[in-house]
N, C-alpha and C positions, 0 to 999 in steps of 0.2 A: 500393649506393644505396638512404641512410638518408631515410625519411617521414618527414616533420614532421607532425603535426597542428595542423588549419585555426584558428587562435588566434582568429578571431572566429566559432568556432563555437560552439555552446551545447554546454554541458557534459552529458555524456552522462547518460540517466537512467538512476538503479540501481535493480534488478529486487532483488522479495524474496521470497524463499519460503518458508512459510507457516512452518516455523520461527522464522524470524526477523520475522515481523510479530507472533508470540505472544510473542515476548522486547520486540518495541518496543513494544506495545497492553498487556500484560500482561495478556490475556485467554486463557482457555482455546481450544484448537481447536474443542472443541463451539461455545462462546457465538459466534466466529468466522460458525460457518455457521448458526447456529442467526439470526443479525442477518443475513444472506445472504437467507435462506429468508424473511423478513418481505415484507411488502406494502405501501410499495415498500420497499428494501432499506435497511437502516439501518449499513451495512458497503461500502466501495467495493469493486466486481465485480472479481475478478482476472482478468486475462492467460491464455488458453491457450496453453501452450509446448507441447505434445505429447497425446498422448492422453490420460495420466495426470498429467500436470504444469502445475501453474499456478504465477504468481506474482503481485505488486502494485509495481503502482511505486510507488518511495517515497514520490514525490513526492504523493501519492492518500493514501498512509497519514499521512504528515505533515501534510496538510491536512485529516484527518477527525480526528486527535489535536487541532490548535487549533479545528475547532469544537465540540466537546467541552470544551476548557477555558472558550471563549468562553459555551458556553452553561451552564455552571457559575455561571462570574460574574454572569450577571446575574440583577436581584434578582425 
């Protein structure tokens, strides 16, 4: 039997590992973690996948990028 996806279900969230986040935002790993350690954090918090593995929802990274662009365009 073949199972079909529910067409009314929202699209699945894409999870990005650190190398993909680095490539997407153009910052180095150390800069990302430095911004995470500021109070308040200046970068989206990662989700814990396991003891030593984290990821970021792509939507949170896209939102962060959009906010940076808007902030740069303000006079």
